[in-house]
mmCIF entry with sequence, helices, sheets and N, C-alpha, C, O atoms, coordinates in Angstrom:
data_MODEL
# 
_entry.id   MODEL 
# 
_entity.id                         1 
_entity.type                       polymer 
_entity.pdbx_number_of_molecules   1 
# 
_entity_poly.entity_id                      1 
_entity_poly.type                           'polypeptide(L)' 
_entity_poly.nstd_linkage                   no 
_entity_poly.nstd_monomer                   no 
_entity_poly.pdbx_seq_one_letter_code       DGLEIPDRGPRGSPGNYAIVEKVGSALHKKRLAVLAATG 
_entity_poly.pdbx_seq_one_letter_code_can   DGLEIPDRGPRGSPGNYAIVEKVGSALHKKRLAVLAATG 
_entity_poly.pdbx_strand_id                 A 
# 
loop_
_entity_poly_seq.entity_id 
_entity_poly_seq.num 
_entity_poly_seq.mon_id 
_entity_poly_seq.hetero 
1 1  ASP n 
1 2  GLY n 
1 3  LEU n 
1 4  GLU n 
1 5  ILE n 
1 6  PRO n 
1 7  ASP n 
1 8  ARG n 
1 9  GLY n 
1 10 PRO n 
1 11 ARG n 
1 12 GLY n 
1 13 SER n 
1 14 PRO n 
1 15 GLY n 
1 16 ASN n 
1 17 TYR n 
1 18 ALA n 
1 19 ILE n 
1 20 VAL n 
1 21 GLU n 
1 22 LYS n 
1 23 VAL n 
1 24 GLY n 
1 25 SER n 
1 26 ALA n 
1 27 LEU n 
1 28 HIS n 
1 29 LYS n 
1 30 LYS n 
1 31 ARG n 
1 32 LEU n 
1 33 ALA n 
1 34 VAL n 
1 35 LEU n 
1 36 ALA n 
1 37 ALA n 
1 38 THR n 
1 39 GLY n 
# 
_struct_asym.id          A 
_struct_asym.entity_id   1 
# 
_struct_conf.conf_type_id            HELX_P 
_struct_conf.id                      HELX_P1 
_struct_conf.pdbx_PDB_helix_id       AA1 
_struct_conf.beg_label_comp_id       ASN 
_struct_conf.beg_label_asym_id       A 
_struct_conf.beg_label_seq_id        16 
_struct_conf.pdbx_beg_PDB_ins_code   ? 
_struct_conf.end_label_comp_id       THR 
_struct_conf.end_label_asym_id       A 
_struct_conf.end_label_seq_id        38 
_struct_conf.pdbx_end_PDB_ins_code   ? 
_struct_conf.beg_auth_comp_id        ASN 
_struct_conf.beg_auth_asym_id        A 
_struct_conf.beg_auth_seq_id         16 
_struct_conf.end_auth_comp_id        THR 
_struct_conf.end_auth_asym_id        A 
_struct_conf.end_auth_seq_id         38 
_struct_conf.pdbx_PDB_helix_class    1 
_struct_conf.details                 ? 
_struct_conf.pdbx_PDB_helix_length   23 
# 
_struct_conf_type.id          HELX_P 
_struct_conf_type.criteria    ? 
_struct_conf_type.reference   ? 
# 
loop_
_atom_site.group_PDB 
_atom_site.id 
_atom_site.type_symbol 
_atom_site.label_atom_id 
_atom_site.label_alt_id 
_atom_site.label_comp_id 
_atom_site.label_asym_id 
_atom_site.label_entity_id 
_atom_site.label_seq_id 
_atom_site.pdbx_PDB_ins_code 
_atom_site.Cartn_x 
_atom_site.Cartn_y 
_atom_site.Cartn_z 
_atom_site.occupancy 
_atom_site.B_iso_or_equiv 
_atom_site.pdbx_formal_charge 
_atom_site.auth_seq_id 
_atom_site.auth_comp_id 
_atom_site.auth_asym_id 
_atom_site.auth_atom_id 
_atom_site.pdbx_PDB_model_num 
ATOM 1   N N  . ASP A 1 1  ? 0.856  -1.216  0.024  1.00 0.00 ? 1  ASP A N  1 
ATOM 2   C CA . ASP A 1 1  ? 0.027  -0.047  -0.024 1.00 0.00 ? 1  ASP A CA 1 
ATOM 3   C C  . ASP A 1 1  ? 0.915  1.209   -0.012 1.00 0.00 ? 1  ASP A C  1 
ATOM 4   O O  . ASP A 1 1  ? 1.781  1.385   0.845  1.00 0.00 ? 1  ASP A O  1 
ATOM 5   N N  . GLY A 1 2  ? 0.661  2.046   -0.977 1.00 0.00 ? 2  GLY A N  1 
ATOM 6   C CA . GLY A 1 2  ? 1.565  3.227   -1.128 1.00 0.00 ? 2  GLY A CA 1 
ATOM 7   C C  . GLY A 1 2  ? 0.998  4.477   -0.451 1.00 0.00 ? 2  GLY A C  1 
ATOM 8   O O  . GLY A 1 2  ? -0.197 4.545   -0.163 1.00 0.00 ? 2  GLY A O  1 
ATOM 9   N N  . LEU A 1 3  ? 1.848  5.447   -0.204 1.00 0.00 ? 3  LEU A N  1 
ATOM 10  C CA . LEU A 1 3  ? 1.444  6.728   0.307  1.00 0.00 ? 3  LEU A CA 1 
ATOM 11  C C  . LEU A 1 3  ? 1.258  7.732   -0.763 1.00 0.00 ? 3  LEU A C  1 
ATOM 12  O O  . LEU A 1 3  ? 1.979  7.786   -1.759 1.00 0.00 ? 3  LEU A O  1 
ATOM 13  N N  . GLU A 1 4  ? 0.254  8.537   -0.520 1.00 0.00 ? 4  GLU A N  1 
ATOM 14  C CA . GLU A 1 4  ? 0.101  9.746   -1.410 1.00 0.00 ? 4  GLU A CA 1 
ATOM 15  C C  . GLU A 1 4  ? 0.942  10.846  -0.876 1.00 0.00 ? 4  GLU A C  1 
ATOM 16  O O  . GLU A 1 4  ? 0.642  11.422  0.170  1.00 0.00 ? 4  GLU A O  1 
ATOM 17  N N  . ILE A 1 5  ? 1.961  11.138  -1.559 1.00 0.00 ? 5  ILE A N  1 
ATOM 18  C CA . ILE A 1 5  ? 2.861  12.274  -1.104 1.00 0.00 ? 5  ILE A CA 1 
ATOM 19  C C  . ILE A 1 5  ? 2.898  13.313  -2.177 1.00 0.00 ? 5  ILE A C  1 
ATOM 20  O O  . ILE A 1 5  ? 2.896  12.979  -3.362 1.00 0.00 ? 5  ILE A O  1 
ATOM 21  N N  . PRO A 1 6  ? 2.934  14.588  -1.792 1.00 0.00 ? 6  PRO A N  1 
ATOM 22  C CA . PRO A 1 6  ? 2.977  15.700  -2.768 1.00 0.00 ? 6  PRO A CA 1 
ATOM 23  C C  . PRO A 1 6  ? 4.356  15.777  -3.374 1.00 0.00 ? 6  PRO A C  1 
ATOM 24  O O  . PRO A 1 6  ? 5.325  15.245  -2.833 1.00 0.00 ? 6  PRO A O  1 
ATOM 25  N N  . ASP A 1 7  ? 4.427  16.462  -4.531 1.00 0.00 ? 7  ASP A N  1 
ATOM 26  C CA . ASP A 1 7  ? 5.740  16.634  -5.141 1.00 0.00 ? 7  ASP A CA 1 
ATOM 27  C C  . ASP A 1 7  ? 6.692  17.427  -4.190 1.00 0.00 ? 7  ASP A C  1 
ATOM 28  O O  . ASP A 1 7  ? 6.236  18.292  -3.443 1.00 0.00 ? 7  ASP A O  1 
ATOM 29  N N  . ARG A 1 8  ? 7.963  17.134  -4.225 1.00 0.00 ? 8  ARG A N  1 
ATOM 30  C CA . ARG A 1 8  ? 8.858  17.848  -3.334 1.00 0.00 ? 8  ARG A CA 1 
ATOM 31  C C  . ARG A 1 8  ? 9.063  19.316  -3.916 1.00 0.00 ? 8  ARG A C  1 
ATOM 32  O O  . ARG A 1 8  ? 9.091  19.538  -5.127 1.00 0.00 ? 8  ARG A O  1 
ATOM 33  N N  . GLY A 1 9  ? 9.188  20.186  -3.049 1.00 0.00 ? 9  GLY A N  1 
ATOM 34  C CA . GLY A 1 9  ? 9.508  21.537  -3.345 1.00 0.00 ? 9  GLY A CA 1 
ATOM 35  C C  . GLY A 1 9  ? 11.065 21.770  -3.459 1.00 0.00 ? 9  GLY A C  1 
ATOM 36  O O  . GLY A 1 9  ? 11.849 20.821  -3.418 1.00 0.00 ? 9  GLY A O  1 
ATOM 37  N N  . PRO A 1 10 ? 11.444 22.985  -3.594 1.00 0.00 ? 10 PRO A N  1 
ATOM 38  C CA . PRO A 1 10 ? 12.878 23.227  -3.575 1.00 0.00 ? 10 PRO A CA 1 
ATOM 39  C C  . PRO A 1 10 ? 13.526 23.005  -2.209 1.00 0.00 ? 10 PRO A C  1 
ATOM 40  O O  . PRO A 1 10 ? 12.843 23.064  -1.186 1.00 0.00 ? 10 PRO A O  1 
ATOM 41  N N  . ARG A 1 11 ? 14.841 22.750  -2.181 1.00 0.00 ? 11 ARG A N  1 
ATOM 42  C CA . ARG A 1 11 ? 15.485 22.453  -0.950 1.00 0.00 ? 11 ARG A CA 1 
ATOM 43  C C  . ARG A 1 11 ? 15.153 23.495  0.141  1.00 0.00 ? 11 ARG A C  1 
ATOM 44  O O  . ARG A 1 11 ? 15.238 24.696  -0.115 1.00 0.00 ? 11 ARG A O  1 
ATOM 45  N N  . GLY A 1 12 ? 14.782 23.052  1.331  1.00 0.00 ? 12 GLY A N  1 
ATOM 46  C CA . GLY A 1 12 ? 14.455 23.915  2.454  1.00 0.00 ? 12 GLY A CA 1 
ATOM 47  C C  . GLY A 1 12 ? 13.024 24.384  2.409  1.00 0.00 ? 12 GLY A C  1 
ATOM 48  O O  . GLY A 1 12 ? 12.622 25.196  3.241  1.00 0.00 ? 12 GLY A O  1 
ATOM 49  N N  . SER A 1 13 ? 12.236 23.899  1.459  1.00 0.00 ? 13 SER A N  1 
ATOM 50  C CA . SER A 1 13 ? 10.871 24.350  1.318  1.00 0.00 ? 13 SER A CA 1 
ATOM 51  C C  . SER A 1 13 ? 10.067 23.803  2.532  1.00 0.00 ? 13 SER A C  1 
ATOM 52  O O  . SER A 1 13 ? 10.230 22.641  2.904  1.00 0.00 ? 13 SER A O  1 
ATOM 53  N N  . PRO A 1 14 ? 9.214  24.635  3.136  1.00 0.00 ? 14 PRO A N  1 
ATOM 54  C CA . PRO A 1 14 ? 8.376  24.168  4.232  1.00 0.00 ? 14 PRO A CA 1 
ATOM 55  C C  . PRO A 1 14 ? 7.409  23.036  3.858  1.00 0.00 ? 14 PRO A C  1 
ATOM 56  O O  . PRO A 1 14 ? 6.995  22.234  4.695  1.00 0.00 ? 14 PRO A O  1 
ATOM 57  N N  . GLY A 1 15 ? 7.067  23.009  2.556  1.00 0.00 ? 15 GLY A N  1 
ATOM 58  C CA . GLY A 1 15 ? 6.126  21.958  2.111  1.00 0.00 ? 15 GLY A CA 1 
ATOM 59  C C  . GLY A 1 15 ? 6.778  20.607  2.117  1.00 0.00 ? 15 GLY A C  1 
ATOM 60  O O  . GLY A 1 15 ? 6.043  19.619  2.141  1.00 0.00 ? 15 GLY A O  1 
ATOM 61  N N  . ASN A 1 16 ? 8.124  20.456  2.096  1.00 0.00 ? 16 ASN A N  1 
ATOM 62  C CA . ASN A 1 16 ? 8.764  19.236  2.182  1.00 0.00 ? 16 ASN A CA 1 
ATOM 63  C C  . ASN A 1 16 ? 8.569  18.605  3.591  1.00 0.00 ? 16 ASN A C  1 
ATOM 64  O O  . ASN A 1 16 ? 8.635  17.383  3.720  1.00 0.00 ? 16 ASN A O  1 
ATOM 65  N N  . TYR A 1 17 ? 8.349  19.358  4.560  1.00 0.00 ? 17 TYR A N  1 
ATOM 66  C CA . TYR A 1 17 ? 8.180  18.820  5.967  1.00 0.00 ? 17 TYR A CA 1 
ATOM 67  C C  . TYR A 1 17 ? 6.834  18.062  6.020  1.00 0.00 ? 17 TYR A C  1 
ATOM 68  O O  . TYR A 1 17 ? 6.688  17.188  6.873  1.00 0.00 ? 17 TYR A O  1 
ATOM 69  N N  . ALA A 1 18 ? 5.828  18.360  5.135  1.00 0.00 ? 18 ALA A N  1 
ATOM 70  C CA . ALA A 1 18 ? 4.658  17.621  5.143  1.00 0.00 ? 18 ALA A CA 1 
ATOM 71  C C  . ALA A 1 18 ? 4.908  16.227  4.659  1.00 0.00 ? 18 ALA A C  1 
ATOM 72  O O  . ALA A 1 18 ? 4.266  15.311  5.173  1.00 0.00 ? 18 ALA A O  1 
ATOM 73  N N  . ILE A 1 19 ? 5.809  15.976  3.689  1.00 0.00 ? 19 ILE A N  1 
ATOM 74  C CA . ILE A 1 19 ? 6.136  14.682  3.173  1.00 0.00 ? 19 ILE A CA 1 
ATOM 75  C C  . ILE A 1 19 ? 6.833  13.908  4.374  1.00 0.00 ? 19 ILE A C  1 
ATOM 76  O O  . ILE A 1 19 ? 6.495  12.761  4.666  1.00 0.00 ? 19 ILE A O  1 
ATOM 77  N N  . VAL A 1 20 ? 7.793  14.582  5.029  1.00 0.00 ? 20 VAL A N  1 
ATOM 78  C CA . VAL A 1 20 ? 8.540  13.918  6.126  1.00 0.00 ? 20 VAL A CA 1 
ATOM 79  C C  . VAL A 1 20 ? 7.592  13.400  7.133  1.00 0.00 ? 20 VAL A C  1 
ATOM 80  O O  . VAL A 1 20 ? 7.679  12.258  7.585  1.00 0.00 ? 20 VAL A O  1 
ATOM 81  N N  . GLU A 1 21 ? 6.638  14.298  7.498  1.00 0.00 ? 21 GLU A N  1 
ATOM 82  C CA . GLU A 1 21 ? 5.677  14.029  8.606  1.00 0.00 ? 21 GLU A CA 1 
ATOM 83  C C  . GLU A 1 21 ? 4.818  12.835  8.220  1.00 0.00 ? 21 GLU A C  1 
ATOM 84  O O  . GLU A 1 21 ? 4.607  11.941  9.040  1.00 0.00 ? 21 GLU A O  1 
ATOM 85  N N  . LYS A 1 22 ? 4.298  12.801  6.940  1.00 0.00 ? 22 LYS A N  1 
ATOM 86  C CA . LYS A 1 22 ? 3.426  11.703  6.457  1.00 0.00 ? 22 LYS A CA 1 
ATOM 87  C C  . LYS A 1 22 ? 4.181  10.381  6.516  1.00 0.00 ? 22 LYS A C  1 
ATOM 88  O O  . LYS A 1 22 ? 3.703  9.371   7.033  1.00 0.00 ? 22 LYS A O  1 
ATOM 89  N N  . VAL A 1 23 ? 5.416  10.446  5.945  1.00 0.00 ? 23 VAL A N  1 
ATOM 90  C CA . VAL A 1 23 ? 6.208  9.113   5.952  1.00 0.00 ? 23 VAL A CA 1 
ATOM 91  C C  . VAL A 1 23 ? 6.578  8.700   7.309  1.00 0.00 ? 23 VAL A C  1 
ATOM 92  O O  . VAL A 1 23 ? 6.490  7.519   7.644  1.00 0.00 ? 23 VAL A O  1 
ATOM 93  N N  . GLY A 1 24 ? 7.002  9.648   8.134  1.00 0.00 ? 24 GLY A N  1 
ATOM 94  C CA . GLY A 1 24 ? 7.404  9.302   9.488  1.00 0.00 ? 24 GLY A CA 1 
ATOM 95  C C  . GLY A 1 24 ? 6.226  8.727   10.308 1.00 0.00 ? 24 GLY A C  1 
ATOM 96  O O  . GLY A 1 24 ? 6.408  7.755   11.041 1.00 0.00 ? 24 GLY A O  1 
ATOM 97  N N  . SER A 1 25 ? 5.029  9.317   10.188 1.00 0.00 ? 25 SER A N  1 
ATOM 98  C CA . SER A 1 25 ? 3.906  8.814   10.915 1.00 0.00 ? 25 SER A CA 1 
ATOM 99  C C  . SER A 1 25 ? 3.490  7.466   10.458 1.00 0.00 ? 25 SER A C  1 
ATOM 100 O O  . SER A 1 25 ? 3.088  6.629   11.266 1.00 0.00 ? 25 SER A O  1 
ATOM 101 N N  . ALA A 1 26 ? 3.578  7.222   9.131  1.00 0.00 ? 26 ALA A N  1 
ATOM 102 C CA . ALA A 1 26 ? 3.229  5.840   8.539  1.00 0.00 ? 26 ALA A CA 1 
ATOM 103 C C  . ALA A 1 26 ? 4.253  4.867   9.116  1.00 0.00 ? 26 ALA A C  1 
ATOM 104 O O  . ALA A 1 26 ? 3.867  3.813   9.621  1.00 0.00 ? 26 ALA A O  1 
ATOM 105 N N  . LEU A 1 27 ? 5.507  5.175   9.059  1.00 0.00 ? 27 LEU A N  1 
ATOM 106 C CA . LEU A 1 27 ? 6.481  4.183   9.511  1.00 0.00 ? 27 LEU A CA 1 
ATOM 107 C C  . LEU A 1 27 ? 6.275  3.945   11.047 1.00 0.00 ? 27 LEU A C  1 
ATOM 108 O O  . LEU A 1 27 ? 6.436  2.815   11.509 1.00 0.00 ? 27 LEU A O  1 
ATOM 109 N N  . HIS A 1 28 ? 5.932  4.970   11.813 1.00 0.00 ? 28 HIS A N  1 
ATOM 110 C CA . HIS A 1 28 ? 5.704  4.816   13.248 1.00 0.00 ? 28 HIS A CA 1 
ATOM 111 C C  . HIS A 1 28 ? 4.525  3.858   13.502 1.00 0.00 ? 28 HIS A C  1 
ATOM 112 O O  . HIS A 1 28 ? 4.600  2.954   14.333 1.00 0.00 ? 28 HIS A O  1 
ATOM 113 N N  . LYS A 1 29 ? 3.428  4.096   12.747 1.00 0.00 ? 29 LYS A N  1 
ATOM 114 C CA . LYS A 1 29 ? 2.286  3.182   12.931 1.00 0.00 ? 29 LYS A CA 1 
ATOM 115 C C  . LYS A 1 29 ? 2.580  1.832   12.601 1.00 0.00 ? 29 LYS A C  1 
ATOM 116 O O  . LYS A 1 29 ? 2.124  0.912   13.280 1.00 0.00 ? 29 LYS A O  1 
ATOM 117 N N  . LYS A 1 30 ? 3.364  1.625   11.532 1.00 0.00 ? 30 LYS A N  1 
ATOM 118 C CA . LYS A 1 30 ? 3.747  0.239   11.090 1.00 0.00 ? 30 LYS A CA 1 
ATOM 119 C C  . LYS A 1 30 ? 4.579  -0.464  12.197 1.00 0.00 ? 30 LYS A C  1 
ATOM 120 O O  . LYS A 1 30 ? 4.377  -1.630  12.537 1.00 0.00 ? 30 LYS A O  1 
ATOM 121 N N  . ARG A 1 31 ? 5.522  0.334   12.726 1.00 0.00 ? 31 ARG A N  1 
ATOM 122 C CA . ARG A 1 31 ? 6.371  -0.227  13.786 1.00 0.00 ? 31 ARG A CA 1 
ATOM 123 C C  . ARG A 1 31 ? 5.611  -0.601  14.998 1.00 0.00 ? 31 ARG A C  1 
ATOM 124 O O  . ARG A 1 31 ? 5.832  -1.657  15.590 1.00 0.00 ? 31 ARG A O  1 
ATOM 125 N N  . LEU A 1 32 ? 4.681  0.288   15.388 1.00 0.00 ? 32 LEU A N  1 
ATOM 126 C CA . LEU A 1 32 ? 3.826  -0.032  16.534 1.00 0.00 ? 32 LEU A CA 1 
ATOM 127 C C  . LEU A 1 32 ? 3.005  -1.316  16.284 1.00 0.00 ? 32 LEU A C  1 
ATOM 128 O O  . LEU A 1 32 ? 2.874  -2.148  17.181 1.00 0.00 ? 32 LEU A O  1 
ATOM 129 N N  . ALA A 1 33 ? 2.455  -1.473  15.072 1.00 0.00 ? 33 ALA A N  1 
ATOM 130 C CA . ALA A 1 33 ? 1.650  -2.585  14.731 1.00 0.00 ? 33 ALA A CA 1 
ATOM 131 C C  . ALA A 1 33 ? 2.554  -3.912  14.814 1.00 0.00 ? 33 ALA A C  1 
ATOM 132 O O  . ALA A 1 33 ? 2.059  -4.951  15.250 1.00 0.00 ? 33 ALA A O  1 
ATOM 133 N N  . VAL A 1 34 ? 3.770  -3.858  14.425 1.00 0.00 ? 34 VAL A N  1 
ATOM 134 C CA . VAL A 1 34 ? 4.709  -4.944  14.428 1.00 0.00 ? 34 VAL A CA 1 
ATOM 135 C C  . VAL A 1 34 ? 5.057  -5.265  15.827 1.00 0.00 ? 34 VAL A C  1 
ATOM 136 O O  . VAL A 1 34 ? 5.133  -6.435  16.203 1.00 0.00 ? 34 VAL A O  1 
ATOM 137 N N  . LEU A 1 35 ? 5.278  -4.224  16.635 1.00 0.00 ? 35 LEU A N  1 
ATOM 138 C CA . LEU A 1 35 ? 5.592  -4.522  18.028 1.00 0.00 ? 35 LEU A CA 1 
ATOM 139 C C  . LEU A 1 35 ? 4.494  -5.076  18.784 1.00 0.00 ? 35 LEU A C  1 
ATOM 140 O O  . LEU A 1 35 ? 4.696  -5.975  19.601 1.00 0.00 ? 35 LEU A O  1 
ATOM 141 N N  . ALA A 1 36 ? 3.275  -4.573  18.555 1.00 0.00 ? 36 ALA A N  1 
ATOM 142 C CA . ALA A 1 36 ? 2.030  -5.136  19.212 1.00 0.00 ? 36 ALA A CA 1 
ATOM 143 C C  . ALA A 1 36 ? 1.885  -6.598  18.825 1.00 0.00 ? 36 ALA A C  1 
ATOM 144 O O  . ALA A 1 36 ? 1.559  -7.435  19.666 1.00 0.00 ? 36 ALA A O  1 
ATOM 145 N N  . ALA A 1 37 ? 2.121  -6.908  17.567 1.00 0.00 ? 37 ALA A N  1 
ATOM 146 C CA . ALA A 1 37 ? 1.867  -8.280  17.099 1.00 0.00 ? 37 ALA A CA 1 
ATOM 147 C C  . ALA A 1 37 ? 2.882  -9.246  17.696 1.00 0.00 ? 37 ALA A C  1 
ATOM 148 O O  . ALA A 1 37 ? 2.550  -10.385 18.025 1.00 0.00 ? 37 ALA A O  1 
ATOM 149 N N  . THR A 1 38 ? 4.109  -8.787  17.831 1.00 0.00 ? 38 THR A N  1 
ATOM 150 C CA . THR A 1 38 ? 5.179  -9.675  18.382 1.00 0.00 ? 38 THR A CA 1 
ATOM 151 C C  . THR A 1 38 ? 5.308  -9.633  19.871 1.00 0.00 ? 38 THR A C  1 
ATOM 152 O O  . THR A 1 38 ? 5.760  -10.591 20.499 1.00 0.00 ? 38 THR A O  1 
ATOM 153 N N  . GLY A 1 39 ? 4.907  -8.512  20.443 1.00 0.00 ? 39 GLY A N  1 
ATOM 154 C CA . GLY A 1 39 ? 5.166  -8.226  21.854 1.00 0.00 ? 39 GLY A CA 1 
ATOM 155 C C  . GLY A 1 39 ? 4.438  -9.056  22.770 1.00 0.00 ? 39 GLY A C  1 
ATOM 156 O O  . GLY A 1 39 ? 4.577  -8.904  23.984 1.00 0.00 ? 39 GLY A O  1 
# 
């Protein structure tokens, strides 16, 4: 299942943080799900 992420802006663009936040929260959720399943 893929993530819908916007196009990257120029280096240092505040819009790029939205991408970082989306990817980070998705990875965090996945990690929590894996830990809950194995824990």
